C-alpha positions as CSV (number, residue, x, y, z in Angstrom):
1,X,52.9,133.9,102.2
2,X,52.6,131.1,99.6
3,X,51.1,132.0,96.3
4,X,48.8,129.0,96.7
5,X,47.4,130.0,100.0
6,X,43.7,129.5,100.5
7,X,41.2,132.3,100.1
8,X,40.7,133.0,103.8
9,X,44.4,133.8,104.2
10,X,44.4,136.6,101.6
11,X,44.5,140.3,102.7
12,X,41.2,142.0,103.2
13,X,42.0,144.3,100.2
14,X,42.0,141.3,97.9
15,X,38.9,139.7,99.3
16,X,36.0,139.1,97.0
17,X,32.4,140.3,97.6
18,X,30.8,138.6,100.6
19,X,28.7,136.4,98.4
20,X,31.8,135.1,96.7
21,X,33.4,134.4,100.0
22,X,30.6,132.2,101.0
23,X,31.2,130.1,97.8
24,X,34.6,128.9,98.9
25,X,36.5,127.7,95.9
26,X,34.0,129.3,93.5
27,X,36.0,130.9,90.7
28,X,35.2,132.6,87.4
29,X,35.3,129.2,85.7
30,X,32.1,128.4,87.6
31,X,30.7,131.6,86.3
32,X,31.5,130.4,82.8
33,X,29.6,127.2,83.4
34,X,26.8,129.2,84.9
35,X,26.7,131.4,81.9
36,X,26.4,128.4,79.6
37,X,23.7,126.9,81.8
38,X,21.7,130.1,82.0
39,X,21.9,130.7,78.2
40,X,20.8,127.1,77.7
41,X,17.8,127.7,80.0
42,X,16.9,130.9,78.1
43,X,16.9,128.9,74.9
44,X,15.0,126.1,76.5
45,X,12.3,128.4,77.8
46,X,11.9,130.0,74.4
47,X,11.7,126.6,72.7
48,X,9.1,125.5,75.2
49,X,7.2,128.7,74.4
50,X,7.2,128.0,70.7
51,X,6.3,124.3,71.3
52,X,3.1,125.3,73.1
53,X,1.8,127.5,70.2
54,X,1.6,127.3,66.4
55,X,5.2,127.9,65.4
56,X,8.0,126.8,63.0
57,X,8.0,123.5,64.8
58,X,4.6,122.6,63.3
59,X,4.9,120.3,60.4
60,X,8.3,118.9,61.3
61,X,9.0,115.3,62.0
62,X,9.1,114.3,65.6
63,X,12.8,113.8,65.5
64,X,13.3,117.3,64.1
65,X,10.8,118.8,66.6
66,X,13.1,117.5,69.3
67,X,16.4,117.9,67.5
68,X,16.0,121.6,66.5
69,X,15.4,122.8,70.1
70,X,18.2,120.6,71.5
71,X,20.6,122.0,69.0
72,X,19.6,125.5,70.0
73,X,19.9,124.8,73.7
74,X,23.3,123.1,73.3
75,X,24.7,125.8,71.0
76,X,23.5,128.5,73.4
77,X,25.2,126.8,76.3
78,X,28.4,126.4,74.4
79,X,28.3,130.1,73.3
80,X,27.9,131.2,76.9
81,X,31.0,129.1,78.0
82,X,33.0,130.3,75.0
83,X,32.2,134.0,75.7
84,X,33.6,133.6,79.3
85,X,36.8,131.6,78.3
86,X,38.9,134.7,77.6
87,X,38.1,136.1,81.1
88,X,38.9,132.8,82.8
89,X,42.3,132.7,81.0
90,X,43.0,136.4,81.8
91,X,42.1,136.0,85.5
92,X,44.1,132.7,85.8
93,X,47.2,133.9,84.1
94,X,47.2,137.5,85.2
95,X,46.1,137.7,88.8
96,X,46.3,141.5,88.8
97,X,43.5,141.6,86.3
98,X,41.3,139.1,88.1
99,X,38.9,141.8,89.5
100,X,38.5,143.4,86.1
101,X,37.9,140.0,84.5
102,X,35.4,139.1,87.2
103,X,33.5,142.3,86.9
104,X,33.1,142.1,83.1
105,X,32.7,138.3,83.0
106,X,29.7,138.3,85.3
107,X,27.7,140.7,83.0
108,X,26.7,138.0,80.6
109,X,25.3,135.4,83.0
110,X,23.6,138.2,85.0
111,X,22.0,139.6,81.9
112,X,20.9,136.1,80.8
113,X,19.2,135.4,84.2
114,X,17.5,138.8,84.1
115,X,16.2,138.1,80.5
116,X,15.0,134.7,81.5
117,X,13.0,136.1,84.4
118,X,11.7,138.8,82.2
119,X,10.4,136.4,79.6
120,X,8.9,134.0,82.1
121,X,7.1,136.7,84.0
122,X,5.9,138.4,80.8
123,X,4.6,135.2,79.3
124,X,2.8,134.4,82.7
125,X,1.1,137.8,83.0
126,X,0.1,138.0,79.4
127,X,-1.4,134.5,79.5
128,X,-3.4,135.0,82.7
129,X,-4.1,138.7,82.7
130,X,-3.7,139.9,79.1
131,X,-1.1,142.4,80.3
132,X,2.6,142.6,80.0
133,X,5.6,144.5,78.5
134,X,4.0,144.9,75.1
135,X,1.2,147.1,76.4
136,X,3.2,148.8,79.2
137,X,3.5,152.5,78.8
138,X,4.4,155.6,80.8
139,X,5.2,155.0,84.4
140,X,4.5,151.3,84.1
141,X,7.1,151.0,81.4
142,X,9.6,152.9,83.5
143,X,8.8,150.6,86.5
144,X,9.4,147.5,84.3
145,X,12.8,148.9,83.1
146,X,13.8,149.8,86.7
147,X,12.9,146.3,87.9
148,X,14.9,144.7,85.1
149,X,18.0,146.8,85.9
150,X,17.6,146.2,89.6
151,X,17.4,142.4,89.0
152,X,20.4,142.4,86.7
153,X,22.5,144.4,89.3
154,X,21.4,142.1,92.1
155,X,22.3,138.9,90.2
156,X,25.7,140.4,89.1
157,X,26.6,141.2,92.7
158,X,25.7,137.8,94.0
159,X,27.6,135.8,91.4
160,X,31.0,134.5,92.5
161,X,33.9,136.0,90.7
162,X,37.2,136.9,92.4
163,X,38.1,133.4,93.8
164,X,40.3,132.5,90.8
165,X,42.8,129.7,90.7
166,X,46.1,131.6,91.0
167,X,48.5,128.8,90.2
168,X,49.4,127.5,86.7
169,X,48.1,124.1,87.8
170,X,44.8,125.7,88.9
171,X,44.5,127.6,85.7
172,X,45.2,124.5,83.7
173,X,42.5,122.6,85.6
174,X,39.9,125.3,85.0
175,X,40.7,125.5,81.3
176,X,40.8,121.7,80.9
177,X,37.4,121.4,82.7
178,X,35.8,124.0,80.5
179,X,37.4,122.4,77.4
180,X,36.0,119.0,78.3
181,X,32.5,120.4,78.9
182,X,32.7,122.3,75.6
183,X,34.0,119.3,73.7
184,X,31.2,117.1,75.0
185,X,28.6,119.7,74.0
186,X,30.2,120.1,70.6
187,X,30.1,116.4,69.9
188,X,26.4,116.3,70.9
189,X,25.7,119.3,68.7
190,X,27.3,117.6,65.7
191,X,25.4,114.4,66.4
192,X,22.2,116.3,66.3
193,X,23.1,118.5,63.3
194,X,20.6,118.8,60.5
195,X,21.3,119.2,56.8
196,X,19.8,122.1,55.0
197,X,21.0,125.1,57.0
198,X,23.3,126.3,54.2
199,X,22.0,128.2,51.2
200,X,21.9,126.4,47.9
201,X,24.4,127.2,45.2
202,X,22.8,130.3,43.8
203,X,23.7,131.7,40.4
204,X,26.3,134.4,40.3
205,X,24.8,137.9,40.2
206,X,23.7,138.8,36.7
207,X,24.1,142.5,36.1
208,X,21.3,144.3,34.4
209,X,21.6,145.3,30.8
210,X,21.3,149.0,31.7
211,X,20.9,151.4,34.6
212,X,19.2,149.9,37.6
213,X,15.9,151.6,38.5
214,X,14.8,152.1,42.1
215,X,11.8,149.8,42.8
216,X,8.9,150.8,45.2
217,X,6.2,148.2,45.9
218,X,3.2,149.8,47.8
219,X,0.3,147.6,48.8
220,X,-3.2,148.0,50.3
221,X,-4.7,145.2,52.3
222,X,-8.0,143.5,51.3
223,X,-9.0,146.1,48.6
224,X,-11.2,145.2,45.6
225,X,-10.5,146.9,42.3
226,X,-14.2,147.6,42.1
227,X,-13.9,150.0,45.1
228,X,-11.4,152.3,43.4
229,X,-12.0,155.1,41.0
230,X,-8.8,153.8,39.2
231,X,-11.1,151.0,38.0
232,X,-14.3,153.0,37.5
233,X,-15.9,153.2,40.9
234,X,-18.4,156.0,41.1
235,X,-16.8,157.6,44.2
236,X,-13.4,159.1,43.6
237,X,-11.7,157.0,46.3
238,X,-8.3,156.9,44.5
239,X,-7.9,160.3,42.8
240,X,-4.1,160.2,42.7
241,X,-4.0,156.6,41.4
242,X,-6.5,157.6,38.7
243,X,-4.2,160.5,37.8
244,X,-1.1,158.3,38.0
245,X,-2.7,155.9,35.5
246,X,-2.2,158.5,32.8
247,X,1.5,157.5,32.8
248,X,1.2,153.9,34.0
249,X,0.3,150.4,32.9
250,X,-3.0,149.3,34.7
251,X,-4.1,145.7,34.7
252,X,-7.9,145.4,34.6
253,X,-8.1,141.7,35.6
254,X,-5.4,141.1,38.3
255,X,-6.1,138.4,40.8
256,X,-4.5,137.3,44.1
257,X,-3.0,133.8,44.5
258,X,-4.0,133.5,48.2
259,X,-6.9,134.7,50.4
260,X,-4.4,135.4,53.2
261,X,-1.9,138.2,53.5
262,X,0.9,135.7,54.4
263,X,0.5,133.5,51.4
264,X,-0.2,136.4,49.0
265,X,2.8,138.6,50.0
266,X,5.1,135.5,49.9
267,X,4.0,134.7,46.4
268,X,4.4,138.4,45.5
269,X,8.0,138.4,46.7
270,X,9.0,135.0,45.5
271,X,7.2,134.6,42.2
272,X,6.1,131.2,43.4
273,X,2.6,129.9,44.1
274,X,1.6,129.4,47.8
275,X,0.8,125.8,47.1
276,X,4.4,125.3,46.0
277,X,6.1,127.0,48.9
278,X,3.4,125.7,51.4
279,X,3.2,129.2,52.9
280,X,-0.4,130.2,53.5
281,X,-0.7,131.5,57.1
282,X,1.4,131.7,60.3
283,X,3.4,129.8,61.3
284,X,4.2,128.7,57.8
285,X,7.8,129.6,56.7
286,X,9.9,129.2,53.6
287,X,12.1,126.1,53.8
288,X,15.0,124.7,51.9
289,X,15.7,126.5,48.5
290,X,12.5,128.6,48.8
291,X,14.1,130.5,51.7
292,X,16.8,131.8,49.4
293,X,14.9,132.0,46.0
294,X,13.1,135.3,46.0
295,X,13.0,138.8,44.4
296,X,14.8,140.8,47.1
297,X,17.6,138.3,47.1
298,X,18.1,138.7,43.4
299,X,18.0,142.4,43.7
300,X,20.5,142.5,46.5
301,X,22.9,140.4,44.6
302,X,22.7,143.0,41.8
303,X,23.6,145.9,44.1
304,X,20.2,147.0,45.6
305,X,19.6,148.1,49.1
306,X,16.4,146.4,50.2
307,X,13.8,147.6,52.8
308,X,10.5,146.1,54.0
309,X,8.2,147.7,56.6
310,X,7.0,144.3,57.7
311,X,3.6,143.1,59.1
312,X,4.6,141.4,62.3
313,X,2.9,138.1,62.8
314,X,1.5,137.8,59.3
315,X,4.1,139.0,56.7
316,X,7.4,139.8,58.3
317,X,10.4,138.8,56.1
318,X,12.3,137.5,59.1
319,X,9.4,135.4,60.4
320,X,8.8,134.0,56.9
321,X,12.5,133.2,56.5
322,X,13.1,135.3,53.4
323,X,16.8,134.9,54.0
324,X,19.4,137.2,52.5
325,X,16.6,139.4,51.1
326,X,16.6,142.6,53.1
327,X,19.0,145.1,54.6
328,X,16.4,146.8,56.8
329,X,13.0,145.5,58.1
330,X,10.7,147.7,60.1
331,X,13.6,150.1,61.0
332,X,15.9,147.3,62.2
333,X,19.1,146.2,60.5
334,X,18.5,142.6,59.4
335,X,22.1,141.6,60.1
336,X,21.4,142.1,63.8
337,X,18.6,139.5,63.8
338,X,19.1,137.1,60.9
339,X,21.4,134.2,61.6
340,X,24.4,134.0,59.4
341,X,25.4,131.0,57.2
342,X,27.7,129.6,59.8
343,X,25.0,129.7,62.5
344,X,22.5,128.1,60.0
345,X,25.1,125.4,59.2
346,X,25.3,124.5,62.9
347,X,21.6,124.9,63.9
348,X,19.9,123.9,60.7
349,X,17.1,125.8,59.2
350,X,14.6,125.1,62.0
351,X,17.0,125.7,64.8
352,X,18.3,128.9,63.3
353,X,14.8,130.2,62.8
354,X,14.0,129.5,66.4
355,X,17.1,131.5,67.3
356,X,16.0,134.4,65.1
357,X,12.5,134.5,66.6
358,X,13.7,134.2,70.2
359,X,16.3,137.0,69.7
360,X,13.6,139.2,68.1
361,X,11.3,138.6,71.1
362,X,14.0,139.6,73.5
363,X,15.2,142.6,71.4
364,X,11.7,144.0,71.0
365,X,11.0,143.9,74.7
366,X,14.3,145.6,75.7
367,X,13.9,148.2,72.9
368,X,10.4,148.9,74.3
369,X,11.6,149.2,77.9
370,X,14.7,151.3,77.3
371,X,14.3,153.0,74.0
372,X,10.5,153.6,74.0
373,X,10.1,151.8,70.7
374,X,6.5,150.5,70.8
375,X,6.1,146.8,70.4
376,X,3.7,145.8,67.5
377,X,0.5,144.0,68.2
378,X,0.0,141.9,65.0
379,X,-3.6,140.9,65.8
380,X,-4.7,144.5,66.7
381,X,-3.0,145.8,63.5
382,X,-5.1,143.7,61.2
383,X,-8.4,143.8,63.1
384,X,-8.5,147.3,64.7
385,X,-8.8,150.1,62.3
386,X,-7.3,152.6,64.8
387,X,-4.2,150.4,65.3
388,X,-3.9,149.9,61.6
389,X,-4.0,153.6,61.0
390,X,-1.2,154.2,63.6
391,X,1.0,151.4,62.2
392,X,0.5,152.7,58.7
393,X,1.7,156.1,59.7
394,X,4.8,154.6,61.2
395,X,5.4,152.5,58.1
396,X,5.1,155.6,55.9
397,X,7.6,157.4,58.1
398,X,10.1,154.5,58.0
399,X,9.7,154.3,54.2
400,X,10.5,158.0,53.9
401,X,13.5,157.7,56.3
402,X,14.9,154.7,54.4
403,X,14.5,156.3,50.9
404,X,16.2,159.5,52.1
405,X,19.1,157.8,53.8
406,X,20.0,155.0,51.5
407,X,22.0,154.8,48.4
408,X,20.7,154.0,44.9
409,X,19.4,151.7,43.6
410,X,17.0,150.7,46.3
411,X,14.0,148.3,46.7
412,X,11.3,149.2,49.2
413,X,8.2,147.2,50.0
414,X,5.5,148.6,52.3
415,X,2.1,146.9,52.9
416,X,-0.5,149.2,54.4
417,X,-3.2,147.8,56.6
418,X,-5.8,150.6,56.9
419,X,-8.1,149.0,54.4
420,X,-8.1,145.6,56.0
421,X,-11.2,145.9,58.2
422,X,-13.5,144.9,59.6
423,X,-13.5,148.4,61.1
424,X,-11.7,151.5,59.8
425,X,-10.5,154.7,61.4
426,X,-9.3,157.1,58.7
427,X,-7.8,160.3,59.9
428,X,-9.9,162.3,57.6
429,X,-13.7,161.7,57.2
430,X,-15.0,162.4,53.7
431,X,-17.6,159.8,52.7
432,X,-18.3,158.8,56.3
433,X,-18.6,162.3,57.7
434,X,-21.4,162.4,60.4
435,X,-21.9,158.6,60.3
436,X,-21.4,155.9,62.8
437,X,-19.5,152.7,62.1
438,X,-22.4,150.4,63.2
439,X,-21.4,147.3,61.2
440,X,-18.4,145.5,59.9
441,X,-16.9,146.6,56.6
442,X,-19.0,149.8,56.6
443,X,-18.8,150.9,52.9
444,X,-18.4,154.6,53.7
445,X,-15.6,154.1,56.2
446,X,-14.0,151.6,53.8
447,X,-14.0,154.3,51.1
448,X,-12.4,156.8,53.4
449,X,-9.7,154.2,54.3
450,X,-9.1,153.7,50.6
451,X,-8.8,157.4,50.0
452,X,-6.3,157.6,52.9
453,X,-4.2,154.8,51.2
454,X,-4.3,156.9,48.0
455,X,-3.0,159.9,49.9
456,X,-0.1,157.9,51.3
457,X,0.9,156.9,47.8
458,X,0.6,160.5,46.7
459,X,2.7,161.8,49.6
460,X,5.6,159.4,49.0
461,X,5.7,159.8,45.3
462,X,5.7,163.6,45.8
463,X,8.7,163.3,48.0
464,X,10.5,161.2,45.3
465,X,9.6,163.8,42.7
466,X,11.0,166.6,44.8
467,X,14.3,164.8,45.1
468,X,14.4,164.0,41.4
469,X,14.0,160.2,42.0
470,X,10.6,159.5,40.6
471,X,11.7,159.2,37.0
472,X,14.4,156.7,38.0
473,X,11.9,154.6,40.0
474,X,9.6,151.8,39.1
475,X,6.4,152.1,41.2
476,X,4.0,149.2,41.7
477,X,0.7,149.5,43.5
478,X,-1.3,146.4,44.4
479,X,-3.6,144.8,46.9
480,X,-2.9,141.4,48.5
481,X,-6.4,140.0,48.2
482,X,-10.0,141.1,47.9
483,X,-12.3,142.3,50.7
484,X,-13.0,139.6,53.3
485,X,-10.2,137.4,51.9
486,X,-11.8,136.9,48.5
487,X,-9.6,135.6,45.7
488,X,-12.1,135.5,42.9
489,X,-12.6,139.3,42.4
490,X,-10.0,141.5,40.7
491,X,-7.6,143.6,42.8
492,X,-5.8,146.8,41.7
493,X,-2.4,146.4,40.0
494,X,-0.5,149.3,38.5
495,X,3.0,149.7,37.2
496,X,4.5,153.1,36.6
497,X,7.7,152.6,34.7
498,X,10.7,154.9,35.2
499,X,9.9,158.2,33.5
500,X,6.3,157.3,33.1
501,X,7.3,156.0,29.6
502,X,4.2,153.8,29.0
503,X,0.5,154.3,29.3
504,X,-1.8,151.4,28.8
505,X,-4.8,149.5,30.2
506,X,-4.3,145.8,29.8
507,X,-7.5,143.7,29.7
508,X,-5.7,140.3,30.0
509,X,-5.8,138.1,33.1
510,X,-2.8,138.5,35.4
511,X,-1.9,137.4,38.9
512,X,0.3,138.6,41.8
513,X,2.7,135.8,41.2
514,X,3.6,137.7,38.0
515,X,4.8,140.8,39.8
516,X,8.3,139.6,40.7
517,X,9.3,138.5,37.2
518,X,7.9,141.7,35.8
519,X,10.0,143.8,38.2
520,X,13.1,141.8,37.0
521,X,12.0,142.4,33.4
522,X,11.9,146.2,33.9
523,X,15.3,146.1,35.7
524,X,16.9,144.1,32.9
525,X,17.7,141.2,35.1
526,X,17.0,137.7,33.7
527,X,14.0,135.9,35.2
528,X,15.1,132.7,36.9
529,X,13.5,129.4,35.8
530,X,12.1,128.7,39.3
531,X,9.7,131.7,39.2
532,X,6.2,130.5,38.3
533,X,4.9,133.8,37.2
534,X,5.5,135.4,33.9
535,X,6.7,138.9,32.9
536,X,3.8,141.1,31.9
537,X,5.3,143.9,29.8
538,X,7.2,142.5,26.9
539,X,4.2,140.4,25.7
540,X,0.7,141.3,26.8
541,X,-1.0,138.6,28.8
542,X,-3.9,136.9,27.0
543,X,-7.5,137.1,28.3
544,X,-7.8,133.3,28.5
545,X,-5.4,132.6,31.3
546,X,-6.7,131.1,34.5
547,X,-5.7,131.8,38.1
548,X,-4.9,129.2,40.7
549,X,-5.4,130.4,44.3
550,X,-5.5,129.0,47.8
551,X,-7.4,129.7,50.9
552,X,-6.9,129.0,54.6
553,X,-7.7,125.6,56.2
554,X,-7.5,124.5,59.8
555,X,-9.8,125.3,62.7
556,X,-10.2,128.8,64.2
557,X,-9.9,128.8,68.0
558,X,-10.6,132.0,70.0
559,X,-8.0,133.0,72.6
560,X,-8.5,134.6,76.0
561,X,-7.3,138.0,74.7
562,X,-9.9,138.0,71.9
563,X,-7.5,137.0,69.2
564,X,-7.9,133.8,67.2
565,X,-5.5,131.0,66.6
566,X,-5.7,128.5,63.8
567,X,-5.2,124.9,64.7
568,X,-3.7,122.8,61.9
569,X,-3.3,119.1,61.4
570,X,-1.2,117.1,58.9
571,X,-0.9,116.5,56.1
572,X,-2.7,119.7,54.9
573,X,-1.8,122.1,57.8
574,X,-2.8,125.6,56.6
575,X,-3.9,124.6,53.1
576,X,-7.7,124.6,53.0
577,X,-9.2,125.3,49.6
578,X,-7.8,125.4,46.0
579,X,-9.7,127.6,43.5
580,X,-9.3,127.7,39.7
581,X,-10.7,130.9,38.1
582,X,-10.9,130.7,34.4
583,X,-12.8,132.5,31.6
584,X,-16.5,131.8,32.4
585,X,-15.9,129.1,35.1
586,X,-14.7,128.8,38.7
587,X,-13.8,125.4,40.2
588,X,-13.2,124.6,43.9
589,X,-11.5,121.8,45.7
590,X,-11.7,121.5,49.5
591,X,-8.4,119.7,49.7
592,X,-8.6,118.4,53.3
593,X,-12.3,117.5,53.3
594,X,-13.4,116.5,49.9
595,X,-12.4,114.2,47.0
596,X,-14.6,116.0,44.5
597,X,-14.0,119.1,42.4
598,X,-17.1,121.3,42.5
599,X,-18.2,124.4,40.6
600,X,-18.0,127.7,42.4
601,X,-20.1,130.9,42.0
602,X,-18.7,133.6,39.7
603,X,-18.3,137.0,41.2
604,X,-20.6,139.5,39.5
605,X,-17.6,141.9,39.0
606,X,-15.8,139.3,36.9
607,X,-17.2,139.6,33.5
608,X,-16.2,137.1,30.8
609,X,-13.0,138.5,29.3
610,X,-13.0,139.8,25.7
611,X,-9.9,140.9,23.8
612,X,-10.5,141.8,20.2
613,X,-12.8,138.8,19.7
614,X,-10.3,136.3,21.1
615,X,-12.1,133.1,21.9
616,X,-11.8,131.9,25.5
617,X,-12.7,128.4,26.5
618,X,-13.8,127.7,30.1
619,X,-11.7,125.1,31.9
620,X,-13.6,121.8,32.3
621,X,-13.9,119.9,35.5
622,X,-11.2,117.4,34.2
623,X,-8.8,120.2,33.5
624,X,-9.4,121.8,36.9
625,X,-8.8,118.4,38.6
626,X,-5.5,118.1,36.7
627,X,-4.4,121.6,37.7
628,X,-5.2,121.0,41.3
629,X,-3.4,117.6,41.3
630,X,-0.3,119.2,39.8
631,X,-0.3,122.0,42.3
632,X,-0.6,119.6,45.2
633,X,2.2,117.4,44.0
634,X,4.5,120.4,43.6
635,X,3.9,121.3,47.3
636,X,4.3,117.7,48.5
637,X,0.6,117.3,49.4
638,X,-1.3,114.1,48.9
639,X,-3.7,113.9,46.0
640,X,-7.0,112.5,47.2
641,X,-9.4,113.6,44.4
642,X,-9.7,111.8,41.0
643,X,-6.9,113.1,38.8
644,X,-7.4,112.3,35.1
645,X,-4.2,114.3,34.2
646,X,-4.1,116.6,31.3
647,X,-4.9,114.3,28.4
648,X,-4.7,114.5,24.6
649,X,-8.5,114.5,24.7
650,X,-8.6,117.6,26.9
651,X,-6.1,119.3,24.6
652,X,-8.3,118.5,21.6
653,X,-11.3,120.1,23.4
654,X,-9.4,123.3,24.1
655,X,-7.8,123.4,20.6
656,X,-11.2,123.0,19.0
657,X,-12.8,125.6,21.2
658,X,-10.0,128.2,20.7
659,X,-10.0,127.7,17.0
660,X,-13.7,127.6,16.5
661,X,-13.3,124.3,14.6
662,X,-16.4,122.1,14.4
663,X,-17.1,118.6,13.2
664,X,-20.2,117.2,11.7
665,X,-19.2,113.7,12.8
666,X,-21.9,111.9,14.6
667,X,-21.1,108.3,13.9
668,X,-17.9,106.3,14.7
669,X,-14.7,108.3,14.4
670,X,-11.7,107.4,12.5
671,X,-10.0,106.2,15.7
672,X,-10.9,102.9,17.3
673,X,-10.3,104.3,20.8
674,X,-12.7,107.2,20.2
675,X,-16.2,105.7,19.9
676,X,-19.2,107.9,19.2
677,X,-20.1,107.6,22.9
678,X,-16.9,109.2,24.0
679,X,-17.6,112.6,25.7
680,X,-14.8,114.3,23.6
681,X,-15.7,112.6,20.4
682,X,-16.8,115.7,18.5
683,X,-14.0,117.9,19.8
684,X,-11.3,115.3,18.8
685,X,-12.8,114.9,15.3
686,X,-12.8,118.7,14.9
687,X,-9.2,119.1,16.1
688,X,-8.0,116.4,13.8
689,X,-10.1,117.5,10.8
690,X,-8.8,121.1,11.1
691,X,-5.2,119.9,11.2
692,X,-4.6,121.0,14.7
693,X,-3.8,117.6,16.1
694,X,-2.7,114.3,14.7
695,X,-3.3,110.7,15.6
696,X,-0.8,108.3,17.2
697,X,1.0,105.5,15.5
698,X,-1.2,102.4,14.9
699,X,-4.3,104.5,14.0
700,X,-5.1,105.4,17.6
701,X,-5.7,108.9,19.1
702,X,-5.0,108.1,22.7
703,X,-7.6,110.4,24.3
704,X,-6.6,109.5,27.8
705,X,-2.9,109.6,27.3
706,X,-0.9,112.6,28.6
707,X,0.0,115.4,26.1
708,X,3.7,115.8,25.8
709,X,5.5,119.2,25.8
710,X,6.6,118.6,22.2
711,X,3.1,118.0,20.9
712,X,1.8,120.9,23.0
713,X,4.3,123.2,21.2
714,X,3.1,121.8,17.8
715,X,-0.6,122.2,18.6
716,X,-0.1,125.7,20.1
717,X,1.8,126.8,17.1
718,X,-0.9,125.6,14.7
719,X,-3.5,127.4,16.8
720,X,-1.5,130.7,16.7
721,X,-0.2,130.6,13.1
722,X,-2.3,128.1,11.2
723,X,-1.9,124.4,10.8
724,X,0.4,124.5,7.8
725,X,2.6,127.5,8.7
726,X,5.9,126.1,10.1
727,X,8.1,129.1,9.7
728,X,11.8,128.6,9.3
729,X,13.3,125.1,9.4
730,X,14.7,123.8,12.7
731,X,18.3,124.4,13.5
732,X,18.7,122.0,16.4
733,X,20.7,124.7,18.2
734,X,18.1,126.2,20.6
735,X,17.7,123.3,23.1
736,X,20.2,120.6,23.9
737,X,17.5,117.9,23.8
738,X,15.7,119.0,20.6
739,X,17.6,118.0,17.5
740,X,16.7,119.3,14.1
741,X,15.3,116.0,13.0
742,X,12.8,115.8,15.8
743,X,9.2,116.0,14.4
744,X,8.2,119.0,16.4
745,X,11.6,120.8,16.4
746,X,10.5,123.7,14.1
747,X,7.5,124.4,16.2
748,X,9.5,124.2,19.5
749,X,12.1,126.7,18.2
750,X,9.4,129.0,16.9
751,X,7.7,129.0,20.3
752,X,10.9,129.8,22.1
753,X,11.6,132.6,19.6
754,X,8.2,134.2,20.1
755,X,7.9,133.8,23.8
756,X,11.2,133.0,25.4
757,X,11.6,131.0,28.7
758,X,9.8,128.0,27.4
759,X,12.5,125.5,28.4
760,X,12.2,123.2,31.4
761,X,15.7,123.7,32.9
762,X,19.4,124.2,32.1
763,X,19.0,124.7,28.3
764,X,16.6,121.8,27.8
765,X,13.0,121.6,26.6
766,X,12.1,118.2,28.0
767,X,10.0,117.4,24.9
768,X,8.7,114.0,26.2
769,X,7.5,115.3,29.6
770,X,3.8,115.8,30.1
771,X,2.7,119.4,29.7
772,X,0.5,121.2,32.3
773,X,-2.9,122.7,31.3
774,X,-1.7,126.2,32.2
775,X,1.4,125.9,30.0
776,X,-0.6,124.6,27.1
777,X,-3.1,127.5,27.4
778,X,-0.3,130.0,27.7
779,X,1.5,128.7,24.6
780,X,-1.7,128.7,22.6
781,X,-2.7,132.3,23.4
782,X,-2.2,134.8,20.6
783,X,-0.2,137.8,21.7
């Protein structure tokens, strides 16, 4: 019999399955094409799913909204074909292995079809009936799993497979056909490629100056400092933290930078403000350099093993695109879910994130069906006290498991949800015993939830102590924002240094964006210039700092399942309100709806700061407007309100206020551009008369001109040390762009010597650039 005889002339023993016989001339090469097509369909269905809900696609240009899904679909199809190519070659060149190649090769397309059907059915039933795989348990879960296996087996059996081209010519045709299809897809993929998938050139790991401590970051959700006995609350809601404070640094005036968990935890882990990263609320994600510039990434490059318990849907590192930051998230090895650099280079940052989210959706469902691993319900976790309590128990268990199984040094971050509200279900009833939870945020139940958080911290640190790890561990306890998303009331913030080597209560104003640089400070790792927070331990923060925070914008829309969805619109998307909280003043800007900066009410728990008689000057409306404008520009938002900038006149007001300088001038000033009617006339005269500021060439003062960084260093130095105390002569060797002959060189070098990190970038000071109000206030504070 000829080797090229048709299929119907083969012996019965060599005949394929009946379904394959019906597909005369089928062949495994067709299975390869089918695999590509089905994987492309899976990707397309997931892209359609994300396109119909708030997702990573929101905020992209229309070309990228189309390009990112197309890249993912094409890449998935090519991956399916490539995965089957070895089996096509094996079956074509080694006829005796054709049945084996056929049996194994059909697994991929069969699984892909089964997954596609699973996702489509699950999305349909959840949308219409509010029921699906996530809430299937017991016998229902087993039935789902059996249906999936049965569907997979049925598809596998019906796929053609054994009718393989047996001749070299047939093999060549199959390979050439698959090659042409792959080449065409590859060309299309390259044409649609997007820049920005590769990580930026990050600095080489900088080893710490000494032994690396373990770092544990434990957070409570929505907890005011005023509800904790750590900060003087009448009820002993945090007995362990109160005891721990005897060997810790406790910050009395710590504030959040965002009213939402997503924005707050992102700023906590990146050291960047939410307005800078544009991350406030799902589906916001880190993009570009921000996705690679964060605390866990720095720690990993210095040898740490990093863990995060994750808050799915709101603060999950994978969903937020904290790339290269964690080894384990919520008990899952990140390498299994996070696309590698080569995949990111092909798909771009948006396409690769779609891939990660799609793979996570599939993996979660399969793990739930076959491993019994319960799928998280993000909305229930943050709104149902009972669900929060259950998820917190699981988080605590995973934290213990990680710390016991990993090597040192390690970094672990766990954010507990039990105190979120509006209802609470603590396992132990102390303050709420015998009472009913008849209203939202019931204070007695909230206090019990706080006590339960305190107990979780106690249990974990006791385990560290038993294993001899506590004195080698930096422990940080915080809350992401205040009750009911408030940002203008203090939150708890405690640092226990390794060995409990420092005990202090710090009255100065700090913010959560300071946490990441402070952790690096303790670990002996240099703080990168891109972090916007400041280390808190080497130099005590002053009481006169102000805090910039953001709150959610958009429109809340209730969903059929009772959850809410936020609808965003450009150019603001999730950014709603900016707030500036300073000593004795609070200013608010509704970015999307108003062009005016307005005063906000002060929280009764926020007393005017006092630190050894230090004078704190409230920020003016002009200063607040300048701060808001600078923040909006950093994030790429439009500036709609009147922005006067931070002027020399405003600097004179602050300088005169901080120094207590006064002026008796009531008539015309010595400057032609500062008439007696000028609103800052008295302050400018006082600042000049006391030697804090000088006029400009030509006899002018320039009250509306921007204050340069050089002059800011001069004025700040005079405020701290006296107008005539210059210290040592300038060397000209501190900053590349500040020579010894520059007028303010001595003050600039003195400032750097005292504070450190005052440069702008790459060894430069940028003396002629305008200074920000926050920087000027920070430089002026006595420490």
